[in-house]
C-alpha positions as CSV (number, residue, x, y, z in Angstrom):
1,M,-186.4,-63.8,-158.3
2,I,-187.8,-67.0,-156.9
3,R,-185.0,-69.4,-156.0
4,K,-186.1,-72.8,-154.7
5,T,-185.2,-76.5,-154.7
6,V,-187.7,-78.8,-156.3
7,D,-188.4,-80.1,-152.9
8,K,-189.5,-76.7,-151.7
9,L,-191.4,-76.1,-154.9
10,S,-193.4,-79.2,-154.1
11,R,-194.6,-77.6,-150.9
12,M,-195.8,-74.4,-152.7
13,I,-197.7,-76.0,-155.6
14,P,-199.4,-79.4,-156.1
15,I,-197.1,-81.7,-158.0
16,L,-198.6,-85.1,-159.1
17,N,-195.5,-87.2,-159.5
18,D,-192.8,-88.3,-157.0
19,V,-190.1,-85.6,-157.0
20,T,-187.8,-87.4,-154.5
21,P,-185.2,-88.3,-157.2
22,M,-185.0,-84.6,-158.2
23,K,-185.7,-82.9,-154.9
24,S,-182.3,-81.2,-154.7
25,I,-182.4,-79.6,-158.1
26,E,-182.5,-75.8,-157.8
27,I,-184.5,-73.5,-160.0
28,S,-183.7,-69.8,-160.3
29,G,-186.6,-67.8,-161.9
30,V,-189.2,-69.0,-164.3
31,S,-189.7,-68.7,-168.1
32,I,-192.5,-69.5,-170.6
33,N,-190.4,-68.7,-173.6
34,T,-187.2,-70.5,-174.8
35,K,-186.1,-67.4,-176.6
36,T,-185.7,-65.5,-173.3
37,L,-185.0,-68.4,-171.0
38,E,-182.0,-68.1,-168.7
39,K,-179.9,-70.8,-167.2
40,G,-181.4,-72.3,-164.1
41,N,-185.0,-71.3,-164.9
42,L,-188.1,-73.4,-164.3
43,F,-189.7,-73.7,-167.7
44,I,-193.5,-73.5,-167.7
45,P,-195.1,-74.7,-171.0
46,L,-198.4,-73.0,-171.7
47,K,-201.0,-74.2,-174.1
48,G,-202.0,-71.3,-176.4
49,E,-204.4,-71.0,-179.3
50,Q,-201.5,-71.1,-181.8
51,R,-198.8,-73.0,-180.0
52,D,-198.4,-75.5,-177.2
53,G,-195.3,-74.8,-175.1
54,H,-194.9,-78.5,-174.4
55,A,-193.4,-78.8,-177.8
56,F,-190.5,-76.7,-176.6
57,V,-189.7,-78.5,-173.3
58,E,-186.7,-80.4,-174.7
59,E,-185.3,-77.2,-176.3
60,A,-185.7,-75.5,-172.9
61,F,-183.4,-78.0,-171.3
62,K,-180.9,-77.5,-174.1
63,Q,-181.0,-73.8,-173.3
64,G,-180.2,-74.5,-169.6
65,A,-183.6,-75.0,-167.8
66,S,-183.2,-76.8,-164.5
67,A,-186.7,-78.3,-164.5
68,S,-190.0,-78.0,-166.3
69,L,-193.6,-78.4,-165.6
70,W,-195.7,-80.8,-167.7
71,Q,-199.5,-80.7,-167.9
72,K,-200.8,-84.2,-167.2
73,D,-203.2,-84.4,-170.1
74,V,-200.5,-83.7,-172.7
75,P,-199.3,-86.9,-174.2
76,N,-195.7,-88.1,-174.8
77,P,-193.7,-86.4,-172.1
78,P,-189.9,-86.8,-172.7
79,T,-188.2,-89.3,-170.6
80,N,-185.1,-88.9,-168.4
81,L,-185.8,-85.2,-167.8
82,P,-186.7,-83.5,-164.5
83,L,-190.4,-82.9,-165.2
84,L,-193.0,-81.8,-162.6
85,F,-196.4,-83.1,-163.6
86,V,-199.3,-80.8,-162.7
87,E,-203.1,-80.6,-163.5
88,N,-202.8,-77.3,-165.4
89,T,-199.6,-75.4,-166.2
90,L,-201.2,-71.9,-166.3
91,E,-203.0,-72.4,-163.0
92,T,-199.8,-73.7,-161.4
93,L,-197.9,-70.6,-162.6
94,Q,-200.5,-68.5,-160.9
95,K,-200.5,-70.6,-157.7
96,L,-196.7,-70.4,-157.5
97,A,-196.8,-66.6,-157.9
98,R,-199.4,-66.4,-155.1
99,A,-197.4,-68.5,-152.8
100,Y,-194.2,-66.5,-153.5
101,R,-196.0,-63.2,-153.0
102,R,-197.1,-64.3,-149.6
103,E,-193.5,-65.2,-148.7
104,L,-192.5,-61.6,-149.5
105,S,-194.2,-60.4,-146.3
106,S,-192.4,-57.1,-146.0
107,L,-192.9,-56.2,-149.7
108,K,-195.1,-53.2,-150.3
109,V,-197.1,-53.2,-153.6
110,V,-198.6,-50.4,-155.7
111,A,-201.2,-51.6,-158.2
112,V,-202.0,-49.3,-161.1
113,T,-204.9,-49.6,-163.6
114,G,-207.0,-47.3,-165.7
115,S,-208.3,-46.8,-169.2
116,N,-205.3,-44.7,-170.2
117,G,-202.0,-43.7,-168.7
118,K,-201.4,-46.8,-166.5
119,T,-198.0,-47.6,-167.9
120,T,-196.9,-44.0,-167.7
121,T,-198.1,-43.8,-164.1
122,K,-196.4,-47.0,-163.3
123,D,-193.1,-45.6,-164.7
124,M,-193.6,-42.4,-162.7
125,V,-194.4,-44.1,-159.4
126,A,-191.4,-46.4,-159.8
127,S,-189.1,-43.5,-160.7
128,L,-190.2,-41.5,-157.6
129,L,-190.0,-44.3,-155.2
130,S,-186.6,-45.4,-156.5
131,Q,-185.2,-42.2,-155.0
132,K,-185.5,-43.8,-151.6
133,Y,-186.3,-47.5,-151.9
134,K,-185.3,-50.7,-153.8
135,V,-188.0,-50.8,-156.5
136,Q,-189.1,-53.2,-159.2
137,K,-191.9,-52.7,-161.7
138,T,-193.9,-54.5,-164.4
139,S,-191.8,-54.9,-167.5
140,G,-193.4,-53.9,-170.8
141,N,-197.0,-55.0,-170.9
142,F,-196.7,-57.9,-168.5
143,N,-200.0,-56.9,-166.9
144,N,-202.4,-59.7,-167.4
145,H,-203.2,-63.2,-165.9
146,I,-199.9,-64.5,-167.3
147,G,-197.7,-61.4,-167.2
148,L,-198.4,-60.4,-163.6
149,P,-197.5,-63.8,-162.1
150,L,-194.3,-63.8,-164.1
151,T,-193.5,-60.3,-162.8
152,I,-194.1,-61.4,-159.2
153,L,-191.9,-64.4,-159.6
154,Q,-189.1,-62.0,-160.9
155,L,-189.2,-60.0,-157.6
156,K,-186.0,-60.1,-155.6
157,K,-186.1,-60.9,-151.9
158,E,-184.5,-57.5,-151.1
159,T,-187.0,-55.5,-153.2
160,E,-188.9,-53.1,-150.9
161,L,-191.6,-51.8,-153.3
162,A,-193.1,-53.3,-156.4
163,V,-195.2,-51.2,-158.8
164,L,-197.5,-53.5,-160.7
165,E,-199.6,-52.6,-163.7
166,M,-203.0,-54.3,-164.2
167,G,-204.7,-54.5,-167.5
168,M,-208.0,-56.1,-168.5
169,N,-210.5,-56.7,-171.2
170,H,-213.4,-58.3,-169.3
171,F,-215.0,-58.3,-165.9
172,G,-213.2,-60.4,-163.3
173,E,-209.7,-59.9,-164.6
174,I,-208.6,-57.1,-162.3
175,D,-210.3,-58.9,-159.4
176,F,-208.0,-61.9,-160.0
177,L,-204.9,-59.7,-160.4
178,S,-205.5,-57.6,-157.3
179,K,-206.1,-60.6,-155.1
180,L,-202.9,-62.1,-156.4
181,A,-200.8,-59.0,-155.8
182,E,-202.4,-58.0,-152.5
183,P,-201.5,-54.3,-153.0
184,D,-201.0,-51.7,-150.3
185,V,-201.9,-48.9,-152.7
186,A,-204.3,-49.0,-155.6
187,I,-204.4,-46.3,-158.3
188,I,-207.0,-45.8,-161.0
189,T,-205.7,-43.3,-163.5
190,N,-209.0,-42.6,-165.3
191,I,-212.1,-44.0,-166.8
192,G,-212.1,-43.8,-170.5
193,D,-213.8,-45.7,-173.3
194,A,-211.3,-48.5,-174.0
195,H,-212.8,-52.1,-174.0
196,M,-216.3,-50.8,-174.6
197,E,-216.9,-54.0,-176.7
198,A,-216.7,-56.3,-173.6
199,L,-217.8,-53.9,-170.8
200,G,-220.7,-52.1,-172.5
201,S,-220.4,-48.6,-171.1
202,R,-218.2,-46.3,-169.1
203,E,-220.1,-47.4,-166.0
204,G,-219.1,-51.0,-166.9
205,I,-215.5,-49.9,-167.3
206,L,-215.6,-48.2,-163.8
207,K,-217.1,-51.4,-162.3
208,A,-214.3,-53.5,-163.8
209,K,-211.6,-51.1,-162.7
210,L,-213.0,-50.9,-159.1
211,E,-212.2,-54.6,-158.8
212,I,-208.7,-53.4,-157.9
213,L,-210.1,-52.8,-154.4
214,N,-210.9,-56.5,-154.0
215,G,-207.3,-57.2,-153.1
216,L,-206.3,-53.9,-151.5
217,K,-205.3,-54.5,-147.9
218,T,-207.4,-53.0,-145.1
219,G,-206.0,-49.6,-144.3
220,G,-204.4,-49.3,-147.8
221,L,-204.5,-46.2,-149.9
222,F,-206.9,-45.8,-152.9
223,V,-205.9,-43.0,-155.3
224,Y,-208.3,-41.9,-158.0
225,P,-209.4,-38.9,-160.2
226,G,-211.8,-36.9,-158.1
227,D,-213.2,-35.0,-161.1
228,E,-214.7,-38.1,-162.6
229,P,-218.4,-38.0,-161.7
230,L,-218.8,-41.7,-162.0
231,F,-216.8,-42.2,-158.8
232,A,-219.3,-40.1,-156.9
233,K,-222.1,-42.2,-158.3
234,H,-220.4,-45.4,-157.2
235,K,-219.3,-44.1,-153.8
236,H,-221.0,-47.1,-152.1
237,S,-218.4,-49.3,-153.7
238,I,-215.6,-47.5,-151.8
239,D,-215.9,-48.0,-148.1
240,D,-214.0,-46.7,-145.1
241,R,-211.7,-49.7,-144.9
242,W,-209.3,-47.7,-147.1
243,E,-207.7,-44.3,-147.0
244,Q,-208.7,-42.3,-150.1
245,K,-206.9,-39.5,-151.9
246,T,-208.1,-37.8,-155.1
247,F,-206.3,-35.8,-157.8
248,G,-207.5,-33.5,-160.6
249,Q,-208.3,-30.0,-161.6
250,S,-210.9,-29.0,-159.1
251,P,-209.9,-27.5,-155.7
252,D,-212.2,-30.2,-154.2
253,N,-209.4,-32.7,-154.8
254,D,-206.7,-33.5,-152.2
255,L,-204.1,-32.7,-154.9
256,Y,-205.0,-30.4,-157.7
257,V,-203.1,-28.6,-160.5
258,K,-202.7,-24.8,-160.3
259,C,-200.7,-24.1,-163.4
260,V,-199.5,-26.0,-166.5
261,N,-197.2,-25.0,-169.2
262,T,-196.4,-27.3,-172.2
263,T,-193.5,-26.7,-174.6
264,G,-191.9,-28.8,-177.3
265,K,-189.4,-30.0,-174.6
266,G,-191.8,-31.0,-171.8
267,T,-194.3,-29.9,-169.3
268,E,-194.1,-27.7,-166.2
269,F,-196.7,-27.6,-163.5
270,T,-197.5,-26.5,-160.0
271,V,-199.9,-28.0,-157.4
272,N,-201.8,-26.8,-154.4
273,I,-199.6,-28.4,-151.7
274,S,-196.1,-27.4,-152.8
275,E,-194.0,-24.4,-153.7
276,E,-192.0,-26.4,-156.2
277,T,-192.4,-26.2,-159.9
278,F,-192.3,-29.7,-161.3
279,R,-190.9,-30.4,-164.8
280,L,-191.7,-33.5,-166.9
281,P,-189.5,-34.3,-169.9
282,I,-192.7,-35.3,-171.8
283,I,-195.5,-33.4,-173.3
284,G,-199.2,-33.5,-172.7
285,E,-201.2,-31.9,-170.0
286,Y,-202.9,-35.2,-169.3
287,N,-199.5,-36.5,-168.1
288,V,-199.7,-34.0,-165.2
289,F,-202.6,-36.0,-163.8
290,N,-200.6,-39.2,-164.0
291,A,-197.8,-37.4,-162.2
292,M,-200.1,-36.2,-159.5
293,A,-201.3,-39.8,-158.8
294,A,-197.6,-40.8,-158.5
295,M,-196.9,-37.8,-156.2
296,I,-199.6,-38.9,-153.8
297,V,-197.9,-42.3,-153.5
298,A,-194.4,-40.8,-153.2
299,R,-195.6,-38.5,-150.3
300,K,-197.2,-41.5,-148.5
301,W,-193.7,-43.1,-148.3
302,G,-191.9,-40.0,-147.2
303,L,-190.4,-38.5,-150.3
304,S,-189.9,-34.7,-150.2
305,D,-191.1,-32.4,-152.9
306,R,-187.4,-31.8,-153.9
307,D,-187.0,-35.6,-154.3
308,I,-190.1,-35.7,-156.4
309,A,-189.0,-32.8,-158.6
310,R,-185.6,-34.4,-159.2
311,A,-187.1,-37.7,-160.1
312,F,-189.6,-36.1,-162.5
313,S,-186.9,-34.2,-164.3
314,E,-184.9,-37.5,-164.9
315,L,-188.0,-39.5,-165.8
316,K,-187.5,-42.3,-168.4
317,L,-190.8,-43.8,-169.8
318,S,-191.6,-47.0,-171.6
319,K,-191.3,-46.7,-175.4
320,M,-194.0,-45.4,-177.6
321,R,-195.6,-43.1,-175.0
322,M,-195.3,-39.5,-176.4
323,E,-191.8,-40.5,-177.4
324,M,-190.1,-37.7,-179.3
325,T,-187.7,-38.7,-182.1
326,P,-185.8,-36.7,-184.8
327,G,-187.4,-37.5,-188.2
328,I,-186.1,-37.3,-191.8
329,N,-185.4,-33.8,-193.3
330,G,-185.3,-32.1,-189.9
331,S,-188.8,-33.1,-188.8
332,I,-189.9,-34.2,-185.3
333,I,-191.9,-37.3,-184.7
334,I,-193.9,-38.0,-181.6
335,N,-194.7,-41.7,-181.3
336,D,-197.6,-42.4,-179.0
337,A,-198.7,-45.5,-180.8
338,Y,-198.4,-48.1,-178.0
339,N,-202.2,-48.1,-177.6
340,A,-205.2,-45.9,-178.3
341,S,-208.8,-45.1,-177.3
342,P,-211.0,-42.2,-178.2
343,T,-210.1,-40.4,-175.0
344,S,-206.3,-40.8,-175.3
345,M,-206.4,-40.1,-179.1
346,K,-208.3,-36.8,-178.5
347,A,-205.9,-35.8,-175.7
348,A,-202.8,-36.5,-177.8
349,I,-204.2,-34.5,-180.7
350,D,-205.1,-31.6,-178.4
351,T,-201.5,-31.7,-177.0
352,I,-199.9,-31.5,-180.5
353,G,-202.3,-28.7,-181.4
354,K,-201.2,-26.5,-178.6
355,L,-197.5,-26.8,-179.2
356,S,-195.8,-23.8,-180.7
357,G,-192.7,-23.4,-182.8
358,F,-193.7,-25.7,-185.7
359,K,-194.7,-24.5,-189.2
360,K,-196.6,-27.7,-190.0
361,K,-198.4,-30.3,-187.9
362,I,-199.5,-33.7,-189.2
363,V,-201.4,-36.4,-187.3
364,L,-201.2,-40.0,-188.4
365,L,-204.1,-41.8,-186.8
366,G,-204.9,-45.6,-187.0
367,D,-207.5,-48.0,-185.9
368,M,-208.7,-48.1,-182.2
369,F,-209.7,-51.6,-181.2
370,E,-212.3,-53.1,-178.8
371,L,-214.8,-50.3,-179.0
372,G,-217.9,-52.5,-179.6
373,E,-220.9,-51.7,-181.7
374,R,-220.3,-48.0,-181.7
375,E,-216.7,-48.3,-183.1
376,K,-217.5,-46.3,-186.3
377,E,-219.1,-43.6,-184.3
378,F,-216.2,-43.3,-181.9
379,H,-213.7,-43.1,-184.8
380,R,-215.8,-40.5,-186.6
381,S,-216.1,-38.4,-183.4
382,V,-212.3,-38.2,-183.2
383,G,-212.1,-36.8,-186.7
384,E,-214.8,-34.3,-186.0
385,R,-213.0,-33.0,-182.9
386,I,-209.7,-32.2,-184.7
387,D,-209.2,-28.4,-184.9
388,Q,-208.3,-27.3,-188.4
389,N,-206.7,-24.2,-187.0
390,Q,-204.2,-26.3,-184.9
391,I,-203.6,-29.3,-187.2
392,D,-202.6,-28.9,-190.8
393,F,-203.0,-32.4,-192.2
394,V,-204.9,-35.5,-191.0
395,I,-203.7,-38.8,-192.3
396,T,-205.5,-42.1,-191.4
397,Y,-204.5,-45.7,-191.8
398,G,-206.7,-48.8,-191.3
399,N,-210.2,-50.1,-191.9
400,L,-211.7,-48.2,-189.0
401,A,-209.5,-45.1,-189.3
402,K,-211.3,-44.2,-192.6
403,Y,-214.1,-43.0,-190.3
404,I,-211.7,-40.6,-188.6
405,A,-211.0,-39.2,-192.1
406,E,-214.7,-39.0,-192.8
407,G,-215.2,-37.0,-189.6
408,A,-212.3,-34.7,-190.2
409,K,-213.6,-33.8,-193.7
410,K,-216.5,-32.0,-192.0
411,N,-214.0,-29.3,-190.9
412,F,-211.0,-29.7,-193.2
413,E,-210.6,-29.1,-196.9
414,A,-210.5,-32.4,-198.8
415,D,-206.8,-32.0,-199.8
416,R,-205.8,-31.8,-196.1
417,V,-207.3,-35.2,-195.2
418,S,-205.9,-38.5,-196.5
419,Y,-206.8,-42.2,-196.0
420,F,-204.5,-45.1,-196.6
421,H,-205.0,-48.9,-196.4
422,D,-201.5,-49.7,-197.7
423,K,-198.6,-49.0,-195.3
424,N,-196.0,-48.7,-198.0
425,A,-198.0,-46.1,-199.8
426,L,-198.6,-44.3,-196.5
427,V,-194.8,-44.1,-195.8
428,Q,-194.0,-42.8,-199.2
429,S,-196.6,-40.1,-198.9
430,L,-195.3,-39.0,-195.5
431,K,-191.7,-38.9,-196.7
432,A,-192.7,-36.3,-199.2
433,M,-194.4,-34.2,-196.5
434,L,-191.8,-34.2,-193.8
435,D,-189.4,-31.3,-193.7
436,D,-187.7,-28.9,-191.3
437,G,-190.3,-27.5,-188.9
438,T,-192.8,-30.4,-189.3
439,L,-194.2,-32.2,-186.3
440,L,-195.8,-35.6,-186.9
441,L,-197.9,-37.5,-184.3
442,L,-198.4,-41.3,-184.6
443,K,-201.4,-42.6,-182.6
444,A,-203.2,-46.0,-183.0
445,S,-203.9,-49.2,-181.1
446,R,-200.9,-51.4,-180.8
447,G,-202.0,-54.0,-183.3
448,M,-201.7,-51.4,-186.1
449,K,-197.9,-51.6,-185.7
450,L,-197.2,-47.9,-186.5
451,E,-193.7,-48.4,-185.1
452,E,-193.0,-49.8,-188.6
453,V,-193.9,-46.4,-190.0
454,M,-191.7,-44.8,-187.4
455,E,-188.7,-46.9,-188.4
456,E,-189.1,-45.7,-192.0
457,L,-189.4,-42.0,-191.1
458,A,-186.9,-41.7,-188.3
459,E,-183.6,-39.9,-189.0
460,S,-180.9,-42.4,-189.7
461,E,-178.1,-42.6,-187.1
462,A,-174.7,-41.7,-188.5
């Protein structure tokens, strides 16, 4: 992580006050939250819609902060504390991250974005590269204009490769993040229909995702799904400054899947350029495509197929991504409720539908956010696509999810589809349905907090 004296900090970011009396103070890392602040951190108070971090500056020093920024237009700064006055604390955080990134001249960066699968792909790339290199990756969902700078400032001097996730809701966000990170490799996992509200169309989504190229170094590697027709349509946006590699199902791709086999324990697959059979401890054929994107990056930096196979078999993913957990009464719960879009929800349902060895399959589906004017249509289309021969019961929760139930009723008998607006009633209904041989999928946007349902239904530890 960043370690500097205040004197050296003053050469990296514009500080408005005289730092001479405090120039020898050392900071080690940065924090925007007193609950996670560590001794020696530089505290950076951010002004949010609900809270102003400046109200917590004195508490930050009690927790062990070495120094703190202070935005000049905020009144009543505490006296007798080592405060660094700046024009804008958020912009200063970002400027500090940019300056520190450029100090890490030998660091290689992999940037990952996409409508779905970016966190899983990030985890996969980091796992593969860790077989040979010192690697750090984005923690949790620190993938925006605040989280990415914080991630960069946590990078150690000895780190050789950083895998950075980039999220967005609007045009211009990926542009900013990519130029900040200056990646050597850029991955777009797919183009789905998330954030339709702000971006208008799948073409708009692609345009926003292609902003990742704006910071990609000349000669860098661009990895993307070759089966997506929109890429061919926008080929003019991808020039010959970068090496390009594609993955997918079609033999026209540089890397394509030959065979996939999904069981209740994971997914096996083979590809065109290797004799190895690769095994993932997670289910879902769509995860194979995330894996292939990661494989292209791993091969670029010299990992053998055997190294890749071993790393895949030991893979640990971030929570709530097809996470399989024992449920009450001998049931099995798959928690894929970190986020959701129509594309990812349909893929998860299809995956559950194809699994064998269960006597009953239930899908619990919640609201999907940021879908724009067609949100009801998108939810209804998910319900209409559910196969009554593969899924036994459809349960929905949320104001928009009732349209999933409405769509499902076109193919399902009425007693196989339920809609809930009360979470407690939902939990009680599910408790009566879960027994030995039952598989339950949880899928919704993060704001629906389906992990609260998960906690009620998971098998208690002895």
